[in-house]
N, C-alpha and C positions, 0 to 999 in steps of 0.2 A: 504494500500500500504506500502511496506517495505521501510525503509530508504535506501539511496544510499549505505551506509556501509553494511547493512543487505543483500541487493540485491547482492552486490559484493561478499560477502562471499558465499551465496548460489549459485550464478552463477559460481564462481570459482570451487566449489565442483562438480557441475553438469558438467561443461566443462572438468574437469579432468576425470570424469567417462566416458563421451562421448569420450574424447581423448583416453582412454584405450580401449574402444570398437572399435574405428576407427583404432588404432594401431593393434589390434588383427585381424581386417579385412585385413589390409594392409599386415601383416605378413602371413596370410593364403593365400592371393592372390600371394604373392611373392613365397611361397613354391609351390603352385599349378603350377605357370608358370615355376619355376625351374624344377619341375617334367616333365612338358610337353616338355621343351626345352632340358634339360640335360639328361633325361632318355628316354622318348618316341621318340623324334625326332632323337636322335643319334643311336637308335636301329632299324635297318631296319625291323626286324620282327614285331615290334610294330608300326612303322611309316607307313609301307606300307600295313598292314593288318587291318582287323576289329576285334575288341575285345568287347565282351559284357561287360567285366569288365571295360574297359576304357570308354565305352559308359555310363555305370552306374555311374562311378566315376565323369565323366564330368557333367552329369545331376544332381547328388547330389551336386556337388560344386556350380553350377549355382543356384539351388533351395535354398540351405542353405545361400549362400552369399546374394541373393536377399532378403530373409526374414530378415537377420541380418541388411542389409543396410536400409531396410524400417523400421525396428524397431527404428533405430536412427533417421530416417527422419520423421517418423510419431509419434513415442512414443506410448507406450501402457499404460494402466491404471497404474499409479504410477511410470512408468519408465521415464527416461530422454529423452528429445527430443531436438535436436539442433534447429529446427525452433521455438520451444516454448521458449527456452532461448533467442533467438534473438527477438521474439515478446515481451517478457518481457523487454528486453534491450531498446526497442523502447519507453518504458514508462519513460526512464531516458535519454533524448536527450542530457543533459549536459555532459554525459559520452562519447558521440561520438564526441563532439565538438573538433575541431582541430586534430582529429585522422582519421576521415573518413567522407566523404560527405554523405548527405542524399541519393543522387543518387547511390553512391557505396553501401550503406547499403541496399537500395531497390534491387539493382542488385544481391547482395549476397543472400538475402532472396529469390528472384525469382529463382536463379540458384538452390537452394536447393529444392524448390517446383517443378521445372521442372524435376530435377533428380528423385524425388519420382514418379511423374506422368509418366515419361518415363519407369521406371522400372515396375510400376503397369501394364502398357500396355503389357509388355512382360512376365507377370507371368502366361501365359497359361501353363498347365502341359506339361512336356516333357516326353511323354510316349513311343512313337515309337522309335526304334533304329535309324532311319534316322534323328530324331530330336535331337539326342544327340552327333552328330559328332562336331568336332571343327568348320567347316564351318557353320553348322546349328545354332550353339550357338554363332556365331560371334557377332551378334547385341546385345545380352545380355551381352557378355563380354565387349563390348565397353561401354554400358550404366553403367555397374558396375564400370569400370575404371573411367568414367566421374564422377559418383556419389562419389566414394571414394576420388578422387582428389578434388572435390568441398568441401567435408566434411573436408578434411585435411586443406585446405586453410582457411575455415571458422573457424575451431577450433583454428588454430594458430593465425589468425587475432583477433578474439574476445576474446580469452584468453589474448592476449597482451593488448587489449583495456581495459578489465575489471580489470586485475591484474597488468598490467605494467611489466609483466615478460613473459618469453618464456616457451612454452610447447614442449617437444621433442617427435616428432612422427616418428622418424626414425627407420626403422626395423633393429634389431640387433639379432644375434643368439649367444648362448653360445657354440654351436657345429654345425656340418654340418647337416642341417635338412634332407638331402637325404642319410645320412649314412646307414639307414636301408636297402637301396637297394644294398649295397655292400656285403650283405650276401644272399645266396639262400633263397627264401621264402618257397619253398617246400622241405622239408627234407625227403629223402627216409626212409620208415619205415622198420626196420630190422625185419625179422620174425624168 
């Protein structure tokens, strides 16, 4: 078993890596919803019609985000896992003393487990076009949002407990992520 100091250093590194992954998820989610709200919903041709491209994009977003969230919640061989860091933290109960109760700690761990289980239930392939519409994907979107919010809260809380410092998981952009849509995508070919 690692000393408390060794565990703190390893957990700090792992939580930073997990924080970076969660921030990337949060940023991608933010861009996706900006696209849906600011581009698709404001354009009557897109909002009122069906598009195989939008169906594909929505299906790919849900599938990719689900896999990425589950990677953080389950961990793969050699990868970091938020539940694993918390399970290891349980071996150092003195670190939790005066910062969080055993009940709150158990609730946080349970919330992460429930998020992963709920997403796993919804990971059936989205093959048919009728399964890739916003209404059809609504339950997966809600579970993804819940899982991401749960991970953000856990990373912020346990990073603070372990390092006594703050980790910034706020989405920031250097430019407009939707600027690409201000230019025509299809350029006429001159013959």
